[in-house]
VEXLO-850156 format. One line per 4 residues: their letters; for each residue x, y, z of C-alpha. Coordinates in Angstrom, 2 decimals. Layout:
BEGIN
a	X Y Z | ...
//
This chain:
BEGIN
xxxx	-0.16 0.24 0.04 | 1.21 3.49 -1.14 | 0.24 6.51 1.36 | 0.59 10.16 1.24
xxxx	-0.03 12.83 3.84 | -2.22 15.68 3.36 | -1.11 19.28 4.31 | -4.38 21.42 3.30
xxxx	-5.34 23.91 5.13 | -7.06 22.56 9.16 | -6.19 25.16 10.99 | -3.31 27.07 11.93
xxxx	-0.18 25.73 10.82 | 2.61 25.09 14.13 | 5.86 25.39 11.83 | 4.58 28.95 10.06
xxxx	8.00 30.41 9.28 | 5.97 33.76 9.00 | 5.08 33.63 12.65 | 8.53 32.94 14.01
xxxx	10.30 29.57 15.14 | 10.83 29.99 19.15 | 8.43 27.85 20.78 | 6.36 26.04 18.22
xxxx	5.58 23.28 17.07 | 6.08 21.67 21.01 | 5.67 17.86 20.58 | 2.81 16.71 23.65
xxxx	5.61 15.88 25.66 | 7.00 18.97 25.97 | 3.89 21.31 26.08 | 2.43 19.64 29.26
xxxx	6.03 18.75 30.72 | 4.38 14.79 31.53 | 6.43 11.68 30.13 | 3.29 9.57 28.66
xxxx	3.12 6.17 29.70 | 0.81 4.59 27.27 | 1.72 4.70 23.28 | -0.85 6.38 21.00
xxxx	-2.61 3.20 19.09 | -1.34 3.73 15.29 | -3.56 4.37 12.35 | -4.02 1.96 9.64
xxxx	-3.41 4.30 6.88 | -2.28 7.57 6.44 | -4.46 10.10 4.96 | -3.85 11.34 1.17
xxxx	-2.11 15.05 0.06 | 1.33 15.97 0.70 | 2.62 17.95 3.76 | 3.82 21.65 3.72
xxxx	5.48 23.47 6.05 | 3.21 26.61 5.80 | -0.71 27.44 6.00 | -0.49 31.34 5.64
xxxx	-0.82 31.29 1.84 | 2.55 31.57 0.99 | 4.01 28.75 -1.13 | 6.09 26.19 0.50
xxxx	7.71 22.97 0.11 | 6.09 19.71 0.71 | 6.88 16.41 2.06 | 5.12 13.43 0.27
xxxx	5.36 9.57 1.59 | 5.17 7.21 -1.57 | 6.96 4.63 0.31 | 4.45 1.75 1.98
xxxx	2.69 1.63 4.92 | 3.33 -0.93 7.47 | 1.87 -1.60 11.50 | 2.36 1.60 13.53
xxxx	4.17 3.52 10.64 | 1.85 6.40 10.99 | 2.98 6.82 14.54 | 6.51 8.28 13.15
xxxx	4.91 9.91 9.88 | 2.80 11.56 11.20 | 0.96 15.16 9.86 | 3.12 17.35 12.45
xxxx	6.74 15.33 11.89 | 6.32 15.46 8.34 | 5.64 19.43 8.47 | 9.01 19.51 10.27
xxxx	10.75 17.50 7.56 | 9.00 20.10 5.21 | 10.72 23.07 7.60 | 13.89 21.62 7.57
xxxx	14.13 20.91 3.67 | 12.45 24.31 2.93 | 15.79 25.61 5.00 | 18.22 23.76 3.49
xxxx	18.09 21.30 0.72 | 19.58 23.77 -1.63 | 22.52 24.35 0.59 | 23.11 20.96 0.74
xxxx	23.02 20.30 -3.19 | 25.83 23.24 -3.56 | 28.04 21.56 -0.66 | 27.65 18.13 -2.53
xxxx	28.77 20.27 -5.79 | 31.95 21.61 -3.60 | 32.85 17.90 -2.74 | 32.76 17.08 -6.47
xxxx	34.99 20.29 -7.09 | 37.54 19.41 -4.69 | 37.82 15.65 -4.90 | 38.31 16.70 -8.87
xxxx	41.26 19.02 -7.55 | 42.82 16.61 -5.45 | 42.72 14.05 -8.47 | 44.56 16.71 -10.72
xxxx	47.23 16.88 -8.25 | 46.61 19.47 -5.85 | 47.23 18.15 -1.99 | 44.90 18.77 0.52
xxxx	46.47 21.01 2.91 | 45.36 23.44 6.28 | 43.43 26.70 4.83 | 44.96 29.45 5.27
xxxx	42.34 31.70 4.95 | 41.00 29.87 8.32 | 44.04 30.13 10.25 | 42.92 32.78 12.91
xxxx	40.30 30.49 14.26 | 43.43 27.79 14.55 | 45.51 30.68 16.11 | 42.69 31.96 18.74
xxxx	43.86 29.87 21.75 | 40.29 31.17 23.99 | 37.29 29.60 22.03 | 36.23 26.30 22.94
xxxx	33.28 23.74 22.87 | 30.30 23.11 24.53 | 31.79 19.28 25.26 | 29.74 17.46 27.67
xxxx	28.68 20.17 29.99 | 25.01 20.58 30.63 | 24.42 17.08 28.29 | 23.55 14.83 30.98
xxxx	25.45 11.01 29.87 | 27.73 12.26 27.83 | 30.67 12.66 30.51 | 31.91 9.31 30.52
xxxx	32.36 7.64 27.21 | 35.14 5.54 27.70 | 33.19 2.65 26.08 | 30.79 2.60 23.10
xxxx	28.83 0.44 21.56 | 27.68 0.34 18.03 | 24.88 -0.98 16.08 | 21.70 -0.62 14.17
xxxx	18.70 0.09 15.26 | 16.28 -3.07 14.75 | 14.16 -4.12 17.82 | 16.55 -6.68 18.73
xxxx	20.21 -4.81 18.19 | 18.70 -1.95 20.08 | 17.65 -4.03 23.09 | 20.95 -5.75 23.05
xxxx	22.78 -2.60 22.96 | 20.89 -0.99 26.07 | 21.38 -3.90 27.90 | 24.97 -4.34 26.87
xxxx	26.39 -2.13 29.79 | 28.22 0.01 27.78 | 28.39 3.87 28.36 | 26.99 4.97 25.23
xxxx	25.22 3.47 22.33 | 26.19 4.60 18.84 | 22.60 4.01 17.25 | 23.27 3.57 13.82
xxxx	21.12 4.52 10.74 | 24.18 4.77 8.66 | 27.09 2.48 7.99 | 25.86 -0.06 10.21
xxxx	22.27 0.03 8.51 | 20.65 -1.09 5.00 | 18.49 2.09 4.41 | 15.22 -0.19 3.43
xxxx	12.21 1.74 3.90 | 11.43 -0.75 6.97 | 14.28 -0.20 8.47 | 14.38 3.63 8.30
xxxx	10.69 3.57 9.72 | 11.03 0.74 12.25 | 14.18 2.02 13.27 | 12.66 5.24 14.36
xxxx	9.85 3.37 15.71 | 12.39 0.70 18.19 | 14.41 4.19 18.91 | 10.65 6.03 20.29
xxxx	9.65 2.77 22.17 | 13.32 2.27 23.42 | 13.40 5.68 25.33 | 10.05 5.41 26.46
xxxx	10.70 2.15 28.26 | 8.34 0.31 26.67 | 10.74 -1.71 23.79 | 10.46 -5.38 23.23
xxxx	10.67 -7.80 20.87 | 10.02 -11.41 19.99 | 11.81 -13.44 17.41 | 10.68 -16.41 15.05
xxxx	11.75 -19.05 17.44 | 9.90 -17.19 20.84 | 12.73 -16.13 22.24 | 11.63 -12.88 23.93
xxxx	14.00 -9.59 24.52 | 12.98 -6.90 27.14 | 15.03 -3.95 28.29 | 16.78 -4.29 31.52
xxxx	15.05 -0.96 32.46 | 12.66 1.24 31.40 | 14.28 3.97 32.65 | 16.60 5.21 29.90
xxxx	18.81 7.01 32.38 | 20.28 3.67 33.49 | 20.77 2.96 29.96 | 23.80 3.42 27.80
xxxx	23.64 7.21 26.59 | 21.86 6.75 22.91 | 24.13 8.99 20.40 | 22.05 8.88 16.76
xxxx	23.53 8.35 13.65 | 21.76 9.75 10.78 | 22.90 8.98 7.08 | 25.13 11.12 5.49
xxxx	24.86 14.46 3.16 | 25.09 12.60 0.31 | 22.13 9.92 0.67 | 18.87 10.23 -0.49
xxxx	15.67 9.08 0.91 | 13.67 7.65 -1.89 | 10.34 6.79 -0.26 | 9.73 10.76 1.04
xxxx	9.26 13.34 -1.79 | 9.94 16.76 -1.72 | 8.92 19.39 -3.54 | 9.70 23.07 -3.19
xxxx	8.19 26.09 -3.72 | 8.70 25.90 -7.25 | 7.43 22.75 -8.16 | 10.55 20.90 -8.12
xxxx	10.21 17.28 -7.02 | 13.18 15.19 -5.58 | 14.06 12.48 -3.32 | 13.98 13.55 0.11
xxxx	17.26 14.36 2.10 | 18.35 10.66 3.88 | 19.96 12.80 6.72 | 17.48 15.12 7.03
xxxx	14.65 12.36 7.20 | 16.57 10.74 10.29 | 17.71 13.51 11.86 | 13.90 15.09 11.66
xxxx	12.21 12.21 12.70 | 14.62 11.46 15.69 | 14.29 15.04 17.22 | 10.97 15.99 16.61
xxxx	9.62 12.41 18.22 | 12.43 12.45 20.76 | 14.09 15.57 21.71 | 11.58 16.65 24.59
xxxx	11.34 13.20 25.93 | 15.13 13.07 26.35 | 15.17 16.02 28.46 | 12.36 15.25 30.17
xxxx	14.04 11.56 30.86 | 17.34 12.90 31.91 | 19.27 12.79 28.53 | 19.36 14.61 25.32
xxxx	19.05 14.68 21.96 | 22.70 13.42 20.77 | 24.18 12.72 17.28 | 27.20 11.31 15.58
xxxx	27.55 13.62 12.46 | 29.10 10.99 9.62 | 31.09 11.70 6.09 | 31.75 15.36 6.64
xxxx	34.47 16.87 4.32 | 35.02 20.02 5.97 | 33.81 23.12 8.19 | 31.28 24.67 5.40
xxxx	29.09 21.28 5.97 | 29.90 21.12 9.83 | 28.13 24.65 9.72 | 25.32 23.39 7.71
xxxx	24.54 20.99 10.29 | 24.82 23.87 13.13 | 22.09 26.04 11.56 | 20.04 22.58 10.96
xxxx	20.46 22.58 15.04 | 19.26 26.00 15.44 | 16.65 25.88 13.17 | 15.31 22.34 14.90
xxxx	15.58 23.75 18.63 | 13.53 27.13 17.85 | 11.02 25.11 15.98 | 10.35 22.72 18.82
xxxx	11.10 25.53 21.65 | 14.32 23.79 23.11 | 16.91 25.99 24.10 | 20.00 26.22 21.73
xxxx	22.82 24.46 22.75 | 20.93 21.15 24.14 | 21.74 19.25 20.99 | 25.81 17.90 21.24
xxxx	27.11 16.22 18.14 | 29.86 14.13 17.89 | 31.49 14.53 14.32 | 33.55 11.54 12.37
xxxx	36.36 12.49 11.14 | 36.35 9.96 8.53 | 37.74 11.70 5.37 | 41.11 13.01 4.18
xxxx	39.61 16.53 3.52 | 38.22 16.89 7.14 | 41.27 15.94 8.87 | 42.94 19.09 7.63
xxxx	39.93 20.98 8.96 | 39.19 19.77 12.90 | 39.83 22.47 14.30 | 37.22 24.08 12.23
xxxx	34.45 21.94 12.15 | 34.78 22.08 16.22 | 34.70 25.82 16.03 | 31.57 26.09 13.55
xxxx	29.62 23.39 15.97 | 31.02 24.67 19.02 | 27.88 25.30 21.02 | 26.66 22.26 19.75
xxxx	29.57 20.13 19.92 | 30.81 17.45 22.34 | 33.97 15.85 20.39 | 35.32 13.99 17.87
xxxx	35.69 10.37 16.56 | 38.82 8.91 14.69 | 36.62 7.15 12.07 | 39.65 4.79 10.66
xxxx	38.07 2.33 8.48 | 36.08 5.31 5.98 | 39.14 7.41 6.34 | 41.30 5.15 4.62
xxxx	38.30 4.90 1.74 | 38.83 8.57 1.77 | 42.48 8.61 1.26 | 42.02 5.92 -1.78
xxxx	39.00 7.85 -3.23 | 41.40 11.39 -2.97 | 44.51 9.57 -4.21 | 43.05 6.74 -6.46
xxxx	44.62 8.41 -9.80 | 47.94 10.19 -8.45 | 50.17 6.43 -9.26 | 52.35 4.19 -7.18
xxxx	53.44 6.19 -4.22 | 49.97 6.71 -3.11 | 48.57 3.02 -3.37 | 47.87 1.51 -0.31
xxxx	48.80 -2.15 0.50 | 46.45 -4.87 1.69 | 43.85 -3.13 3.61 | 44.45 -5.83 6.79
xxxx	48.08 -4.73 6.48 | 47.62 -0.59 7.30 | 47.57 -0.74 10.95 | 46.71 2.25 13.21
xxxx	50.50 2.48 13.68 | 51.37 3.10 10.04 | 52.84 6.25 10.22 | 50.18 8.60 8.18
xxxx	47.16 7.13 10.53 | 49.60 7.40 13.40 | 49.63 11.19 12.33 | 46.06 11.34 12.16
xxxx	44.99 9.67 15.46 | 47.56 11.68 17.18 | 46.08 15.55 15.44 | 42.80 14.46 16.70
xxxx	43.26 14.41 19.99 | 45.45 16.76 20.73 | 43.06 18.92 18.80 | 39.66 17.71 20.65
xxxx	41.48 18.59 23.96 | 42.88 21.97 22.67 | 39.20 22.95 22.60 | 37.50 20.94 25.31
xxxx	36.35 18.43 23.06 | 35.92 14.39 23.80 | 38.61 12.36 21.44 | 36.75 9.22 20.84
xxxx	38.52 6.26 19.35 | 37.78 3.91 16.41 | 35.98 0.39 15.69 | 38.15 -2.63 16.01
xxxx	36.66 -5.19 13.47 | 37.69 -8.17 15.54 | 34.48 -9.91 17.00 | 34.79 -13.06 19.49
xxxx	33.21 -16.53 18.49 | 31.43 -18.23 21.67 | 31.69 -21.45 19.99 | 35.48 -20.56 19.01
xxxx	37.69 -20.26 22.36 | 40.56 -19.57 19.67 | 38.73 -17.07 17.42 | 37.68 -15.36 20.91
xxxx	40.71 -15.47 22.63 | 42.94 -13.96 19.45 | 39.69 -11.12 19.54 | 40.41 -9.87 22.93
xxxx	44.15 -9.93 21.98 | 43.87 -7.81 19.15 | 40.98 -5.48 20.97 | 42.88 -5.01 24.08
xxxx	46.14 -4.01 22.50 | 44.01 -1.54 20.05 | 42.39 0.07 23.17 | 45.82 0.20 25.57
xxxx	47.35 2.45 22.46 | 43.85 4.72 22.26 | 43.69 5.21 25.78 | 47.40 5.97 26.06
xxxx	47.70 8.61 23.26 | 44.65 10.15 25.00 | 41.43 9.22 23.55 | 38.68 9.74 26.16
xxxx	36.67 6.89 24.69 | 36.27 4.05 21.96 | 34.02 1.94 19.90 | 32.96 -1.88 20.09
xxxx	31.10 -4.02 17.94 | 29.99 -7.02 19.94 | 28.61 -6.67 23.67 | 31.60 -9.55 25.31
xxxx	34.73 -6.82 24.11 | 33.11 -4.13 26.70 | 35.00 -5.49 29.37 | 38.28 -5.75 27.39
xxxx	38.06 -2.16 26.25 | 36.98 -0.95 29.82 | 39.79 -2.65 31.17 | 42.15 -0.66 29.37
xxxx	40.61 2.42 29.42 | 40.41 2.18 33.33 | 43.66 1.54 33.33 | 44.74 5.35 32.12
xxxx	41.53 7.00 33.32 | 41.00 5.61 36.92 | 38.13 7.60 38.43 | 38.33 10.52 35.94
xxxx	35.10 10.60 33.34 | 37.72 11.58 30.76 | 40.66 12.91 30.06 | 39.94 15.76 28.18
xxxx	42.67 17.97 30.43 | 45.24 15.77 29.00 | 46.74 18.51 26.62 | 49.42 17.03 24.08
xxxx	51.94 19.83 23.54 | 54.22 17.03 21.79 | 52.11 16.23 18.82 | 53.19 18.19 15.66
xxxx	51.48 16.93 12.81 | 51.88 18.75 9.58 | 50.35 18.17 5.75 | 53.25 16.15 5.19
xxxx	52.36 13.93 7.69 | 49.05 12.96 6.57 | 50.53 12.48 3.22 | 52.72 10.43 3.73
xxxx	50.44 7.16 2.20 | 53.77 5.53 0.77 | 54.52 5.13 4.58 | 52.69 2.13 5.20
xxxx	54.56 0.12 2.23 | 58.11 1.36 3.27 | 56.94 0.02 6.78 | 56.46 -3.53 4.82
xxxx	53.23 -3.71 3.88 | 52.60 -5.37 0.67 | 49.82 -6.10 -2.01 | 48.98 -9.76 -1.87
xxxx	46.97 -12.11 -4.18 | 45.69 -13.17 -1.18 | 44.15 -9.33 -0.28 | 42.86 -8.92 -3.49
xxxx	40.97 -12.00 -3.08 | 40.00 -11.03 0.07 | 38.80 -7.67 -1.14 | 36.43 -8.98 -3.49
xxxx	34.80 -11.89 -1.42 | 33.99 -9.34 1.32 | 32.40 -6.58 -0.90 | 30.17 -9.11 -2.36
xxxx	29.38 -10.87 0.48 | 28.59 -7.73 2.51 | 26.29 -6.07 -0.36 | 24.94 -9.57 -0.25
xxxx	23.78 -9.29 3.07 | 23.25 -5.17 2.55 | 20.79 -5.79 -0.51 | 18.78 -8.25 1.83
xxxx	18.35 -5.51 4.54 | 21.24 -6.41 6.80 | 24.14 -3.45 7.23 | 26.23 -4.91 9.97
xxxx	27.40 -8.33 8.73 | 30.05 -10.84 10.57 | 32.19 -11.76 7.96 | 35.38 -13.86 8.86
xxxx	35.24 -12.94 12.69 | 35.08 -9.30 11.84 | 32.13 -7.28 11.99 | 32.17 -5.10 8.54
xxxx	29.53 -2.41 7.75 | 29.53 -0.37 4.28 | 32.63 1.22 5.00 | 34.67 -1.91 4.34
xxxx	32.61 -2.75 1.04 | 33.80 0.82 0.55 | 37.80 0.58 1.26 | 37.88 -3.34 -1.07
xxxx	36.16 -1.93 -3.91 | 38.10 1.15 -4.10 | 41.18 -0.96 -3.62 | 40.68 -2.99 -6.75
xxxx	39.68 0.04 -8.39 | 42.89 1.86 -7.62 | 45.22 -1.14 -7.91 | 43.73 -1.47 -11.45
xxxx	44.06 2.08 -12.14 | 47.58 1.96 -11.23 | 49.02 -0.98 -12.86 | 49.98 -2.59 -9.33
xxxx	51.58 -5.78 -9.12 | 50.69 -8.20 -6.36 | 54.14 -8.66 -4.40 | 53.97 -12.48 -4.02
xxxx	53.58 -13.78 -7.54 | 54.29 -10.61 -9.53 | 51.38 -10.66 -11.40 | 49.52 -7.25 -12.18
xxxx	45.96 -6.62 -11.38 | 43.98 -5.99 -13.82 | 40.19 -6.18 -14.72 | 40.28 -9.60 -16.44
xxxx	42.13 -10.74 -13.42 | 39.35 -9.37 -11.13 | 36.86 -10.58 -13.19 | 38.04 -14.47 -12.84
xxxx	38.19 -14.05 -9.11 | 35.01 -12.23 -8.86 | 33.00 -15.90 -10.91 | 35.16 -18.22 -8.36
xxxx	34.39 -15.94 -5.65 | 30.35 -16.59 -6.44 | 30.61 -19.91 -7.82 | 31.96 -20.96 -3.68
xxxx	29.52 -19.22 -1.96 | 26.80 -22.06 -0.90 | 23.55 -21.45 -2.19 | 21.01 -19.68 0.09
xxxx	17.35 -19.30 -0.53 | 16.65 -15.42 -1.32 | 20.33 -14.45 -1.59 | 21.47 -11.62 -3.87
xxxx	24.71 -12.82 -5.03 | 23.86 -12.01 -8.66 | 23.27 -8.37 -8.17 | 26.00 -7.93 -5.55
xxxx	28.19 -8.88 -8.19 | 26.79 -6.76 -10.92 | 27.17 -3.96 -8.40 | 30.60 -4.29 -7.33
xxxx	31.83 -4.36 -10.73 | 30.15 -1.35 -11.17 | 31.67 0.23 -8.61 | 35.33 -1.31 -8.87
xxxx	35.62 -2.68 -12.70 | 34.12 0.23 -14.70 | 36.45 3.54 -15.97 | 34.09 6.06 -13.91
xxxx	34.66 6.12 -9.92 | 31.08 6.43 -8.06 | 32.02 8.59 -4.78 | 29.93 5.69 -3.06
xxxx	28.92 2.45 -4.01 | 25.60 2.96 -1.65 | 24.25 5.58 -3.73 | 23.98 3.68 -7.12
xxxx	23.13 0.34 -4.99 | 20.47 2.21 -3.44 | 18.67 3.76 -6.25 | 19.28 0.83 -8.71
xxxx	18.74 -2.38 -6.64 | 17.99 -1.69 -2.85 | 14.62 0.53 -3.27 | 12.01 -1.34 -4.24
xxxx	13.65 -4.86 -3.93 | 12.15 -7.60 -1.65 | 13.73 -6.20 1.66 | 12.47 -2.88 0.63
xx	8.68 -3.29 1.46 | 6.83 -2.63 4.75
//
């Protein structure tokens, strides 16, 4: 069933821009100061029409729902919530498009030989010693972030994460989530219920999952990650004031629905609306998010500065603008995160046509001790603490296997070593992907932090990182890392298997005792593209990486995978060919895979 939502005049519009934003459109829980104990029943259908941001007679944009409506979807896709989304799109849709265009121009400049560097025009911001970010001040639940668990927002994973004992949960609507329409809306429903203490889930075998507490303040602090600026939401259509219709922006949809339904509720329950911001490529993109935050808070009558955001530094251009990003978000900023896997993807993407000296070895051999990666993380810690921000470490992808003591032992050892390095370097917290790894990571941070909540006060004046250190990509191979035939096969195999899982609606997949998300697939296909373009030779057999060689590997990988009802291996292989073997290099594989293969697929049906 397809539904749209009516926006024709039916009384005063709470989101009327002509009336001013402050204090209007406040959700019922915030208006009354009460915390509802019982959910309202969901409508079985949604009324027809589109939802606009104004009913004053001035022409405004309209949001229309084109996705199928499942049980309780009406509790998330309310008229008021879609009016809020329309308001955000009216204000920021065009600005986002301009930023995406600027990304493309900058990417081409780098491909043409212009190296990224620290901006001369923003040096006054970097040289000013006085400004600080809001950090965790006035943000209950963000003071101590020593171990954060990550994962998608389906009901089972939401309950497991909130029962895990971590300090925070990265509730991921981005790389660890396949953006099917059910995942988008039902993920919002799971968060809505979890915040109110009512979430439960029963699997097909009859096993019940419940929260260990109905009080969200007793559980890990939720930090929600919306999609990045580059991704669209095909099931919501935005028609602007000129009558031009396009897909809604995935980031604004994710942020807007979560904030509208939960911001006041979180505050009433002793927490707040906290976010991770992915894939930023510079301070102007951070500025746009800050403006979104200001408009959203004003529209719902929530004081500015209530939102806190942690920005993932996971692109090479952003590594040169960390202080500027903090500055743009300073009233709403909690910290920065070292998004290491996407950072490697960005390095490959930026330098994919720059020749052999920029070729990365096997991704498994590019560790965090590689000089260029160490420069990136050291600079992140020093920058954060200089400005009063938390520095959050990256993901160790190793996961235990409760059926294999040897695999579990190795995972524990590798994760412990990684977290020991991070805590020693000054990070205030870190990520894990599995509940069994929480005690391992926590022990390493406890050893450094003791009873302190963080080590933001630990400055790093010893860190001196410049352009050369960040761009010394060849340092990994100088240290002995190589390109191997096994690494090539692994890239093909992991990318295809992950894409198969993603097309079936799973964004976080356990592959070869590692928890993989979209970043792994991006690194894998980008390395293959770069190795082909650079004429790279695998060191162990001295054979060149060619399209023909990769195609033969791809066919062998597909043939080796066991048949499984409902698998989408052939489509996954087709996507891999599109993003790794063609002359053109798509900036993100998720964009063509979403529009060309995921939307309208069986996994996309409510």
